[in-house]
C-alpha positions as CSV (number, residue, x, y, z in Angstrom):
1,M,-59.2,49.3,-50.4
2,V,-62.7,50.5,-50.1
3,Q,-63.8,47.2,-48.7
4,E,-61.1,47.2,-46.0
5,K,-62.0,50.8,-45.1
6,F,-65.6,49.9,-44.7
7,I,-64.8,46.9,-42.5
8,Q,-62.6,49.1,-40.3
9,N,-65.3,51.8,-40.0
10,S,-68.1,49.3,-39.4
11,G,-66.2,48.1,-36.3
12,R,-65.9,51.7,-35.1
13,I,-69.6,52.6,-35.5
14,N,-71.3,53.1,-32.2
15,P,-73.2,50.0,-31.2
16,L,-76.1,52.0,-30.1
17,L,-76.3,53.5,-33.6
18,K,-76.3,50.0,-35.0
19,L,-79.3,49.1,-32.8
20,L,-81.0,52.4,-33.9
21,L,-80.4,51.6,-37.5
22,L,-81.9,48.2,-37.1
23,I,-85.0,49.6,-35.4
24,L,-85.4,52.3,-38.1
25,T,-85.0,49.8,-40.9
26,I,-87.8,47.6,-39.5
27,T,-89.9,50.6,-38.7
28,G,-89.6,52.0,-42.2
29,I,-90.8,48.9,-43.9
30,M,-93.8,48.8,-41.5
31,I,-94.7,52.4,-42.4
32,Y,-94.4,51.8,-46.1
33,P,-94.9,48.0,-46.6
34,S,-93.8,47.8,-50.2
35,W,-92.2,44.6,-51.5
36,R,-90.0,46.6,-53.8
37,L,-88.5,48.7,-51.0
38,S,-88.1,45.6,-48.8
39,S,-86.4,43.8,-51.6
40,I,-84.0,46.6,-52.2
41,L,-83.1,46.8,-48.4
42,L,-82.8,43.0,-48.4
43,V,-80.2,43.1,-51.2
44,I,-78.4,45.9,-49.3
45,V,-78.3,43.7,-46.2
46,I,-76.9,40.7,-48.1
47,L,-74.2,43.0,-49.7
48,L,-73.3,44.2,-46.2
49,F,-72.8,40.6,-45.2
50,R,-70.4,40.3,-48.1
51,V,-68.6,43.6,-47.7
52,S,-68.2,43.3,-43.9
53,R,-66.8,39.8,-44.4
54,V,-69.4,38.4,-42.0
55,P,-70.3,34.8,-43.0
56,L,-74.0,34.2,-43.5
57,N,-74.2,31.2,-41.1
58,L,-77.2,29.5,-42.5
59,S,-77.2,25.7,-42.5
60,R,-79.1,23.8,-45.0
61,N,-82.0,23.2,-42.7
62,R,-82.2,26.9,-41.7
63,A,-82.0,28.1,-45.3
64,R,-84.7,25.6,-46.2
65,F,-86.9,26.8,-43.3
66,L,-86.5,30.5,-44.3
67,I,-87.3,29.8,-47.9
68,I,-90.3,27.4,-47.2
69,F,-91.7,29.7,-44.6
70,S,-91.4,32.7,-46.9
71,I,-93.2,30.8,-49.7
72,L,-95.9,29.7,-47.2
73,L,-96.4,33.4,-46.2
74,L,-96.7,34.3,-49.9
75,I,-99.2,31.6,-50.7
76,F,-101.3,32.2,-47.6
77,Q,-101.7,35.9,-48.4
78,V,-102.5,35.1,-52.1
79,L,-105.2,32.7,-51.0
80,M,-106.7,34.9,-48.3
81,T,-106.7,38.2,-50.3
82,V,-109.4,38.4,-52.9
83,N,-109.3,42.2,-53.5
84,G,-107.8,43.5,-56.7
85,T,-107.7,42.4,-60.3
86,I,-107.8,38.7,-60.9
87,L,-104.7,37.5,-62.7
88,G,-105.6,33.8,-62.7
89,Y,-106.6,30.9,-60.5
90,M,-104.6,28.4,-58.5
91,V,-107.1,25.7,-59.5
92,P,-108.2,26.4,-63.1
93,Q,-111.6,25.5,-64.6
94,L,-111.8,22.0,-65.9
95,N,-115.2,21.4,-67.5
96,T,-117.7,22.0,-64.7
97,F,-115.0,21.9,-62.0
98,G,-113.6,25.2,-60.8
99,P,-112.1,27.7,-60.9
100,F,-111.0,28.1,-57.3
101,F,-108.7,30.3,-55.3
102,P,-108.3,33.4,-57.4
103,I,-104.8,35.1,-57.6
104,T,-105.1,38.9,-57.6
105,D,-102.5,41.5,-58.2
106,Y,-103.1,43.0,-54.7
107,G,-102.8,39.6,-53.0
108,L,-99.6,38.9,-54.9
109,E,-98.1,42.2,-53.9
110,R,-99.2,41.7,-50.3
111,G,-97.7,38.2,-50.2
112,L,-94.4,39.5,-51.6
113,S,-94.4,42.3,-49.2
114,I,-94.8,40.1,-46.1
115,A,-92.4,37.5,-47.3
116,S,-89.7,40.0,-48.1
117,R,-90.2,41.8,-44.8
118,F,-89.8,38.6,-43.0
119,L,-86.5,37.8,-44.7
120,L,-85.3,41.4,-44.1
121,V,-86.1,41.3,-40.4
122,V,-84.3,37.9,-39.9
123,L,-81.2,38.7,-41.9
124,S,-80.8,42.3,-40.6
125,S,-81.1,41.0,-37.1
126,M,-78.4,38.4,-37.8
127,L,-76.1,41.1,-39.3
128,F,-76.6,43.3,-36.2
129,V,-75.7,40.4,-33.8
130,A,-72.7,39.5,-36.0
131,V,-71.1,43.0,-36.2
132,T,-72.0,44.4,-32.7
133,D,-69.8,44.0,-29.6
134,P,-72.1,43.3,-26.7
135,T,-69.7,44.9,-24.2
136,L,-69.6,48.2,-26.1
137,L,-73.4,48.0,-26.6
138,A,-73.8,47.7,-22.8
139,H,-71.6,50.7,-22.3
140,S,-73.7,52.7,-24.8
141,L,-76.9,51.8,-23.0
142,T,-75.5,52.8,-19.6
143,R,-74.7,56.2,-21.1
144,L,-78.4,56.6,-21.7
145,R,-79.0,56.2,-18.0
146,I,-80.1,52.6,-18.4
147,P,-79.2,50.5,-15.3
148,Y,-76.2,48.3,-16.1
149,R,-78.0,45.3,-14.7
150,Y,-80.4,45.4,-17.7
151,S,-77.6,46.1,-20.2
152,F,-75.7,43.1,-18.7
153,A,-78.7,40.9,-19.3
154,L,-78.6,42.0,-22.9
155,I,-74.9,41.0,-23.1
156,I,-75.6,37.6,-21.7
157,A,-78.4,37.0,-24.3
158,L,-76.2,38.1,-27.2
159,R,-73.2,36.1,-26.0
160,F,-75.2,32.9,-25.2
161,L,-77.2,32.7,-28.4
162,P,-74.3,31.4,-30.5
163,L,-73.2,29.2,-27.7
164,F,-76.7,27.6,-27.4
165,D,-76.8,27.2,-31.1
166,S,-73.5,25.3,-31.1
167,E,-74.7,23.2,-28.2
168,N,-77.9,22.4,-30.1
169,Q,-75.8,21.2,-33.0
170,I,-73.7,19.0,-30.7
171,V,-76.9,17.5,-29.1
172,R,-78.3,16.7,-32.5
173,M,-75.1,15.1,-33.6
174,A,-75.0,13.1,-30.4
175,Q,-78.6,11.9,-30.9
176,K,-77.9,11.0,-34.5
177,S,-74.8,8.9,-33.4
178,R,-77.2,7.0,-31.2
179,G,-79.7,6.4,-34.1
180,I,-82.2,9.0,-33.0
181,Q,-83.5,11.2,-35.8
182,P,-85.6,14.4,-35.1
183,E,-89.2,13.7,-36.3
184,V,-92.0,16.1,-36.9
185,G,-94.6,13.8,-38.4
186,G,-97.1,13.8,-35.5
187,F,-97.7,15.0,-32.0
188,R,-96.0,12.0,-30.4
189,K,-93.0,12.3,-32.7
190,I,-92.7,16.0,-31.9
191,L,-92.9,15.3,-28.2
192,R,-90.2,12.6,-28.6
193,T,-88.0,15.1,-30.5
194,I,-88.4,17.7,-27.8
195,Q,-87.6,15.1,-25.1
196,Y,-84.3,14.1,-26.8
197,T,-83.2,17.6,-27.7
198,F,-84.8,20.2,-25.5
199,F,-84.1,18.5,-22.1
200,P,-80.3,18.2,-22.7
201,L,-80.2,21.8,-23.7
202,L,-82.2,22.8,-20.7
203,V,-79.9,21.0,-18.3
204,S,-76.8,22.5,-20.0
205,S,-78.4,26.0,-19.8
206,L,-79.2,25.6,-16.1
207,S,-75.7,24.5,-15.3
208,R,-74.2,27.5,-17.2
209,V,-76.6,29.9,-15.4
210,E,-75.5,28.5,-12.1
211,S,-71.8,28.8,-12.9
212,L,-72.4,32.4,-14.2
213,S,-74.3,33.4,-11.1
214,I,-71.6,32.1,-8.8
215,S,-69.0,33.9,-10.8
216,M,-70.9,37.2,-10.7
217,D,-71.4,36.8,-6.9
218,G,-67.7,36.2,-6.5
219,R,-66.8,39.3,-8.4
220,G,-69.3,41.5,-6.5
221,F,-71.7,42.2,-9.3
222,G,-74.4,44.6,-8.2
223,Y,-72.5,45.8,-5.1
224,S,-72.1,49.4,-6.5
225,E,-74.7,51.5,-8.3
226,N,-72.0,52.5,-10.8
227,R,-69.8,50.3,-12.9
228,T,-66.5,50.9,-14.6
229,Y,-65.7,49.7,-18.1
230,F,-62.3,48.6,-19.6
231,R,-63.6,49.3,-23.1
232,K,-65.8,52.2,-23.8
233,S,-67.8,53.2,-26.9
234,T,-67.4,56.6,-28.5
235,W,-69.7,58.8,-30.6
236,K,-68.1,60.3,-33.6
237,I,-69.1,62.6,-36.5
238,Y,-70.0,59.8,-38.9
239,D,-72.3,58.3,-36.3
240,S,-74.2,61.6,-36.3
241,I,-74.3,61.5,-40.2
242,L,-75.6,58.0,-40.2
243,T,-78.2,58.9,-37.6
244,L,-79.4,61.8,-39.8
245,L,-79.6,59.4,-42.8
246,G,-81.6,56.9,-40.7
247,F,-84.2,59.4,-39.7
248,G,-84.2,60.8,-43.3
249,Y,-85.1,57.2,-44.4
250,I,-88.0,57.2,-41.9
251,I,-89.2,60.6,-43.2
252,F,-88.9,59.3,-46.8
253,C,-91.1,56.2,-45.9
254,F,-93.7,58.6,-44.3
255,L,-93.8,60.7,-47.5
256,L,-94.2,57.6,-49.6
257,A,-97.0,56.2,-47.4
258,L,-98.8,59.6,-47.4
259,G,-98.6,59.9,-51.2
260,F,-96.5,63.0,-51.3
261,L,-94.1,61.3,-53.8
262,P,-96.4,59.9,-56.4
263,Y,-93.6,59.3,-59.0
264,L,-91.5,57.3,-56.5
265,T,-94.6,55.5,-55.2
266,T,-95.1,54.0,-58.7
267,I,-91.5,52.8,-58.7
268,L,-91.2,51.7,-55.0
């Protein structure tokens, strides 16, 4: 019952508020770059995927990329940061050889912070795209006196991203059926992969852009300075409450960063 009520309310939340919450979430972890706070927010985002019944569309290659890239960010920060207390060495001492590449507590915390923030930005952005109606978001932006041409460009981007992703999968399957496998082992192989995957996507994108521009011209897009909307977004009381909570989160991050909450700083 609670889950169904949350799903219903999440669809009614103003799209502009969803964008604001996304910006505030990312801003907060930049103000107070703690891996503990980022990890808590990351768990909350994953739970929101579950509660809102939005499938986390991560293929095996994408999940592998996110995990490997996060680990590389962690290792790079550990290797490049030598400040702090030495916990050990990546290459221990063997007789007269070593030790090399010290692992410090500050470097480990810094690596965990950057890796968790990277995952949080990616997954929270995916959640925003999945639960936001582009048309209602465009209407919300026009209510802020933003020209509807710019808001329509945002609609096109949000609607075409899943389409381009599906077309990319179709192109890859077509290439595999012809015995062409994507290769990244060298510069020539990368260029070959780009040639067989990027060019078909480029041709398909240009054809869609041409069809879209002809359709927009036929419907008189841009003829009038004002535009009417069949569906309109509304701002309700719980939108104001969530806005206050979002700015309260930013103030909380500022207090943590300035050291006004020493007890919570040791925890977060």
